[in-house]
C-alpha positions in Angstrom: -4.1 27.0 -6.7 -3.2 25.5 -10.1 -3.5 21.8 -10.4 -0.6 20.3 -12.3 -1.4 18.4 -15.5 -0.7 14.7 -15.0 -1.1 12.7 -18.3 0.2 9.7 -20.1 3.1 11.6 -21.6 4.5 12.7 -18.2 7.8 11.0 -17.6 9.0 9.2 -14.5 12.2 10.2 -12.7 15.0 10.1 -15.3 17.6 9.9 -12.5 16.1 6.8 -10.8 18.6 4.2 -9.6 17.5 0.7 -8.7 18.5 -0.5 -5.2 21.6 -2.6 -5.0 21.2 -3.9 -1.4 18.5 -5.5 0.7 16.9 -4.2 2.9 16.4 -0.5 2.0 17.4 2.0 4.5 18.0 2.8 7.3 15.1 5.2 7.3 14.9 8.3 9.4 11.5 9.8 10.3 11.1 13.3 9.1 11.4 15.7 12.1 8.4 17.8 11.0 5.9 14.9 10.8 3.0 14.7 10.2 3.3 16.1 6.7 -0.4 15.9 6.1 -3.4 16.3 8.5 -7.1 16.1 7.9 -8.8 19.5 7.1 -11.7 20.2 9.5 -13.2 22.5 6.9 -13.5 19.9 4.2 -16.3 17.4 4.9 -14.9 14.3 3.2 -11.5 14.5 5.0 -12.4 16.3 8.2 -11.7 13.5 10.6 -8.6 11.5 9.6 -6.0 11.4 6.8 -3.5 8.6 6.5 -2.3 5.6 4.4 -1.1 7.2 1.2 0.4 5.7 -2.0 2.8 7.7 -4.1 4.4 7.8 -7.6 6.8 10.2 -9.3 5.4 11.9 -12.4 7.7 14.5 -14.0 8.9 16.9 -11.4 6.3 15.9 -8.9 5.7 13.3 -6.2 2.0 12.6 -6.6 0.2 11.1 -3.6 -3.2 9.4 -3.3 -4.2 9.3 0.3 -7.1 7.9 2.3 -9.3 10.3 4.2 -12.3 9.9 6.4 -15.2 12.2 7.4 -16.9 12.2 10.8 -19.0 9.1 9.8 -15.7 7.4 9.0 -16.6 7.0 5.3 -13.3 6.8 3.4 -12.4 8.5 0.1 -9.2 8.9 -1.8 -7.7 12.4 -2.2 -4.9 13.7 -4.4 -1.8 15.7 -3.4 1.4 16.7 -5.0 4.9 18.0 -4.1 8.1 19.2 -5.7 10.3 18.2 -2.7 8.6 15.1 -1.3 7.6 16.6 2.0 5.5 19.7 1.4 2.3 18.8 -0.4 -0.6 20.7 -1.9 -4.0 19.0 -1.8 -6.8 18.9 -4.4 -10.0 20.0 -2.7 -12.2 17.1 -4.0 -11.8 13.4 -3.7 -10.6 11.6 -6.9 -12.0 8.2 -6.0 -15.2 8.0 -3.9 -17.8 5.4 -3.2 -20.2 4.9 -6.1 -20.9 1.2 -6.2 -23.1 -0.9 -3.9 -20.1 -2.8 -2.6 -18.4 0.5 -1.6 -21.3 2.2 0.2 -21.2 2.6 3.9 -17.4 2.4 4.5 -16.1 3.8 1.2 -12.7 3.6 -0.6 -9.7 2.5 1.5 -6.0 2.2 1.1 -4.9 2.9 -2.5 -1.7 1.4 -3.9 -0.5 2.7 -7.3 1.7 1.5 -10.2 2.1 2.6 -13.8 1.5 0.3 -16.7 4.8 0.1 -18.5 3.1 -0.4 -21.9 0.0 1.8 -21.9 1.4 4.3 -19.3 -2.0 4.1 -17.5 -2.0 4.7 -13.8 -3.3 1.6 -12.0 -4.6 1.5 -8.4 -5.7 -1.3 -6.2 -8.0 -0.3 -3.3 -10.3 -1.8 -0.7 -14.1 -1.3 -1.1 -15.8 -1.6 2.3 -19.6 -1.8 2.7 -19.4 -2.2 6.5 -19.7 -6.0 6.1 -17.1 -7.1 3.5 -13.8 -5.7 2.4 -13.2 -6.4 -1.3 -10.0 -5.9 -3.2 -10.7 -3.8 -6.3 -8.8 -2.2 -9.3 -9.2 1.1 -11.1 -7.2 2.9 -13.9 -6.7 6.5 -14.9 -5.0 8.6 -17.6 -4.7 11.7 -15.5 -5.0 10.7 -11.8 -8.3 12.6 -11.5 -10.8 10.5 -13.4 -10.9 6.7 -12.7 -12.4 3.7 -14.3 -13.4 1.0 -11.8 -13.2 -2.7 -12.7 -14.8 -4.1 -9.5 -13.7 -6.8 -7.0 -11.1 -9.3 -8.3 -11.6 -12.1 -5.8 -14.8 -14.3 -5.8 -17.3 -13.7 -3.0 -16.8 -17.3 -2.0 -13.3 -16.6 -0.7 -12.9 -17.5 3.0 -10.1 -15.6 4.7 -8.2 -17.4 7.4 -7.7 -14.7 10.0 -6.1 -14.5 13.5 -7.8 -12.8 16.4 -6.0 -10.3 18.6 -5.8 -13.1 21.2 -3.9 -15.3 18.6 -6.8 -17.6 17.7 -7.5 -18.6 14.0 -11.0 -18.1 12.6 -12.7 -18.1 9.2 -13.6 -14.7 7.8 -15.7 -15.0 4.6 -15.6 -12.5 1.6 -12.7 -10.4 3.1 -10.0 -9.5 0.6 -7.6 -6.5 0.8 -4.3 -4.9 0.0 -3.0 -5.6 -3.5 0.7 -4.8 -4.3 1.4 -5.1 -8.1 4.7 -6.0 -9.8 4.8 -3.5 -12.6 6.7 -5.8 -14.9 5.7 -8.9 -16.7 7.0 -12.2 -15.3 8.9 -14.5 -17.6 5.6 -16.4 -18.1 4.1 -13.2 -19.7 1.8 -12.4 -16.8 1.7 -9.6 -14.2 1.5 -10.7 -10.5 0.1 -9.1 -7.4 0.7 -10.0 -3.7 -2.4 -9.4 -1.7 -4.0 -10.2 1.7 -4.0 -9.0 5.3 -3.9 -12.2 7.3 -1.8 -14.3 5.1 -0.4 -13.2 1.7 -1.7 -14.6 -1.6 -1.1 -14.1 -5.3 -3.3 -12.9 -8.2 -2.4 -12.7 -11.9 -3.3 -10.6 -14.9 -2.4 -10.1 -18.6 -3.3 -6.4 -18.7 -3.1 -5.0 -15.2 -6.9 -4.3 -15.3 -8.4 -7.7 -15.1 -7.2 -9.9 -12.3 -7.9 -13.3 -10.8 -6.4 -15.3 -7.9 -3.8 -17.9 -8.9 -6.1 -20.3 -7.0 -9.5 -19.7 -5.4 -8.5 -22.1 -2.6 -6.8 -20.1 0.2 -4.8 -23.2 1.3 -3.4 -23.6 -2.2 -3.0 -19.9 -2.9 -0.7 -19.2 0.1 2.3 -17.1 -0.8 3.5 -16.2 2.7 2.3 -16.9 6.2 3.1 -15.3 9.6 6.5 -16.5 10.8 8.0 -13.8 13.0 6.7 -12.7 16.4 6.0 -9.2 15.2 3.7 -10.5 12.4 1.8 -13.2 14.4 -1.5 -11.3 14.3 -1.5 -10.2 10.7 0.7 -9.7 7.7 -0.4 -7.3 5.0 0.9 -6.0 1.7 2.6 -2.6 1.5 3.4 -0.6 -1.7 4.3 -2.0 -5.1 7.5 -4.1 -5.0 10.7 -2.4 -6.0 13.0 -4.1 -8.6 16.7 -4.3 -7.6 19.6 -3.7 -10.0 20.2 -6.4 -12.6 23.4 -7.5 -10.8 21.1 -9.2 -8.2 19.2 -11.2 -10.8 15.4 -10.7 -11.0 15.2 -9.8 -7.3 12.6 -7.4 -5.9 12.2 -5.7 -2.5 8.7 -6.0 -1.0 7.6 -3.7 1.9 4.9 -5.1 4.1 2.9 -4.3 7.2 2.7 -6.6 10.2 0.9 -6.6 13.6 1.5 -8.7 16.7 -0.6 -10.1 19.5 2.1 -8.6 21.8 5.1 -9.7 23.8 8.9 -9.2 23.6 9.4 -5.5 22.9 6.1 -4.8 21.2 2.7 -4.0 22.9 -0.4 -6.0 21.9 -1.8 -4.7 18.5 1.5 -3.0 17.5 1.9 -2.5 13.7 5.3 -2.4 12.1 6.7 -1.8 8.6 9.0 -4.5 7.3 10.7 -5.8 4.2 11.0 -9.1 2.2 13.2 -10.1 -0.6 11.5 -11.8 -3.6 12.8 -13.7 -6.6 10.3 -12.7 -9.3 11.6 -15.6 -11.6 10.3 -18.0 -8.9 7.4 -15.9 -7.6 5.3 -18.9 -6.6 7.9 -20.1 -4.1 7.2 -17.2 -1.7 9.7 -14.8 -0.2 13.5 -15.5 -0.2 14.1 -13.6 3.1 12.6 -11.3 5.6 14.6 -8.5 7.2 15.6 -9.3 10.8 14.3 -6.0 12.2 11.3 -3.8 11.3 11.9 -0.8 9.1 9.7 1.4 11.2 7.8 0.9 14.4 5.5 3.3 16.5 7.5 5.8 18.5 6.0 9.3 18.3 2.9 10.3 20.3 0.6 10.3 17.2 1.8 6.8 16.3 1.3 5.4 19.7 -2.1 7.2 20.2 -4.6 7.7 17.4 -7.8 6.4 15.9 -6.0 3.1 16.2 -3.1 3.0 18.7 0.4 1.6 18.1 0.2 2.0 14.3 2.7 2.8 11.5 1.4 1.6 8.1 2.9 2.0 4.7 1.4 1.9 1.2 3.7 4.3 -0.6 7.4 4.7 -1.4 9.2 6.6 -4.1 12.7 7.4 -5.1 13.0 11.2 -5.6 16.0 13.5 -5.9 18.4 10.8 -4.7 16.4 9.8 -1.7 13.8 7.2 -0.7 10.6 8.7 0.7 8.5 6.2 2.6 5.0 7.5 3.3 3.2 6.0 6.2 0.0 6.4 8.3 0.5 7.4 11.9 -2.1 6.0 14.3 -4.6 5.7 11.4 -5.0 9.5 11.9 -2.3 11.5 10.2 0.4 11.0 7.6 4.2 10.9 8.0 7.3 10.3 5.9 10.6 8.6 6.6 13.6 9.2 4.4 16.7 7.2 3.4 19.5 7.9 1.0 19.8 5.8 -2.2 22.6 3.4 -1.7 
């Protein structure tokens, strides 16, 4: 197996067309899901494989996926495809636990963008030491070798979380799930939407070094749970997608949500959803939320898995005239849903 060469000169999809309508879709789940499963013969990914991010580089869709061994230590693996559904995997992890704050639980849930100026690949990920989850950033020139920049949120952060019974509680030093706008705002900064109980903002001038727009969770509150399907948690999905210029500076933001149950959703059900964002007024929060979820658990491996009732998205690309939305199935395997480009 020959590993493709991914470098800073590799182009993005020259046929890319920005979306003209909100929300994206409708998406149809690929009939041959799951498209990736754990390999029982490879120790670092022998138990579970799910929650992948993706980016188009040249003729390939390149995927960074989360994998776990039998001890449930997470690492990030690399895979690539020329059609968006059939992937080859690199045999070694490309981001693994090396730092004290990563040991025990490992590297979780990557989300990727590309620096429009330097062309560096930029990933956010969660470092988990079995006590605290910390939002971190790393960069790479080739998708194989990564430079880590450490946690971006101070350890004094106190997350306001919701229990599965719907009760609020304080969770200290718990930060996750950073989705980066890969374009400078009119104020010259880059922004990131992050969080998994409520959504917050962080800012950067170089995509490497980040800080919350406020270290006070009550001040730095970009979006809270409003809809029934998100009343347990609301969590960033992949990098936001810029719409066509005819819509102004509007972006589509996919996010994950979970509910305490009721209506048509069982307790603990995760869904994939969409928001509309005005990047010129980023601090104002979302403009709109789609009325219905983009995806919800339906197949057996989505309803039953390491965690039941889960579909979870961190990756979406436009490739060969279609949208490919990659999502975890039951925190165990990886699926894709596909929609035409409108």
